[in-house]
N, C-alpha and C positions, 0 to 999 in steps of 0.2 A: 971549442964548444964550451959555453959558459953555463954555470950552475945558477939557476934562479930560485926564488923562494916565494912563500906566501906573500911576504912584504913587497916583493918586486914584480910579481906576476902581472898586476894591472898595468904598470908602466912598461914592462918588457914585452908583453904579449897583447893585452887587450887595447892599449892605447897606441900600438905600433902600426904605422902604415906599411903595407907590403906583407910579405909572407914570413911566418915564424913557425918552424917545426919544433914541437915540444915533445921531449922524451920523458914520460913519467916512469920512474924507475926506483929501485932500492938496491943497496949494496949486496944483500943476501940473495937476490933473485938471479938464478942462473941464466934464464933466457934474456934478462936485461944485460948481463955481461956479454952475451952472444951478439946482441944487436948494437952494442956500444961502438964497435969499430965501424959499422955501417954508418952510424950517425956522424962519427968523426970524418969519414970520407965525404959524406954529403956536405958537411960544414965547409970543408976545403973546396970541394967541387963547385958549390953554389955561392961562394964568398962574394959579398956585394949585391947578391940578388935574393938571398934567403938567409935568414938567421936560424941557426939550430941551437937550441938550448935544452937543458935537462933540469928536471925538478924531482928531488928525492921525496917520495910520497910519505915515508916514515917521519921525516923532519918537517914536512909541510902538509899537514892533514886538511887544512882549510880549503885550499884550491882543489885537492883531490876529491874531497867530499862534495864540493859544490858542482864539480863536473861529473859526479857519480862514477868515479874510476874505482872499479872493484877488482880488476885484474891488471897485472903488469907483466911485461912492458906494454904500456898504452902509448901510442904515438899519434898526436893530433896536429894537423896542419891548420893554422890560423891564417886568415887573410884579412887585413885591415880590421883586426880585432875579433873576427868571427870564426868559429870553428867550421871549416869547410870540408874536411876529409880526415880520415884516420883509420887506425887499425889496432888490434890487440894481438900481441905475440910477435914472434920472430918472423921477419919477412926479408927477402933478398933486396939488395940495393935497387934493382930494377923496379920493384914494386913502388918504392918511394919516389924514384925518378918519374914514374908514370903519374902518380898523384900530384907531384909538383908541376909537371908539364900540363896536366889536365886543368889545373887551377891557376895557371899563370895568366 
């Protein structure tokens, strides 16, 4: 799972064909640390079909503010550059598998 930034968000997410799952997080956030292993598993499980990336909201306020992210972890699924689904907070792996399948 790669880390992206304000500088790379457009090329890595908005201009990307296919699906990208973005984990908006911060190192001090306990729930973010809880969801991180799920994101890692999804990254491996869907390799080649879905890109899973993370963006540190503290270091990258521009994207976070433009998407009106006020709580973390926020996980948003983008498809062909458009936000199509997402959630705030910790969810089980099956939740993310369902939204991936629903939007495939």
